[in-house]
Residue, then its C-alpha position, 0 to 999 in steps of 0.5 A: m454683787t455679780d461683778p466679782l464673781v465674773k472675775v472670778f468666774s472668768r478666772v476658774f472657767t476660762m469663760t467667753n464675753l457671753q458666757a460672764s454675761l450670762v451670770q448678770f443675765c441670771f441674777y437680773g433675770a430672777y429680778f425680772c421673771l419673779a417681781i410679778p409673781a412676788a407681788l401675788i404672793i403678797k396679795r395672796f398671802t401675806y408680807k410675812t409669807g413674802v419675806l419667809v418665801g424669800l428667805g426660804l429661796f435665799v437659803l436655798g440658792s445659797f446651800l445650792f452653790y455647795p454642790a455646784s462647786l463640787s460639779m464646777q460646771l457653769g450651769s449649776f453656778l448660774a442656777a444657784i444664782f438664779v435661786l438667790a436672786s429670787g429670794l432677794s427678789i422677792l424679799e425685796t419686793s415684800c419688805n420694802p412696803y412691809v417696812c414702810a406700813l410698820g412706821p408712820d406715813d409721813t416718815a415711811t420712806k425715811 
């Protein structure tokens, strides 16, 4: 997902290599920062809460692209990418074990 964004941002913003790497840093940094908080949300509440929080952050991050496109500032896009990837991180952390828990143990990973 980040490689096409880097190509487009490079054309639009005439970015340096450091700035191009910030796109991937924001995306994968969200996974690094939010995996443990997602597990704590699931432990404290339920898988359903984790899924809803993840979906909420994903939707919020998606909607943040509109004001970022109006301001045309790289930082706004990076913030939107971080929020979107935070939602993805929480979704993956909560959905994978939840789906495994729904089915029988022998075929859960299939």
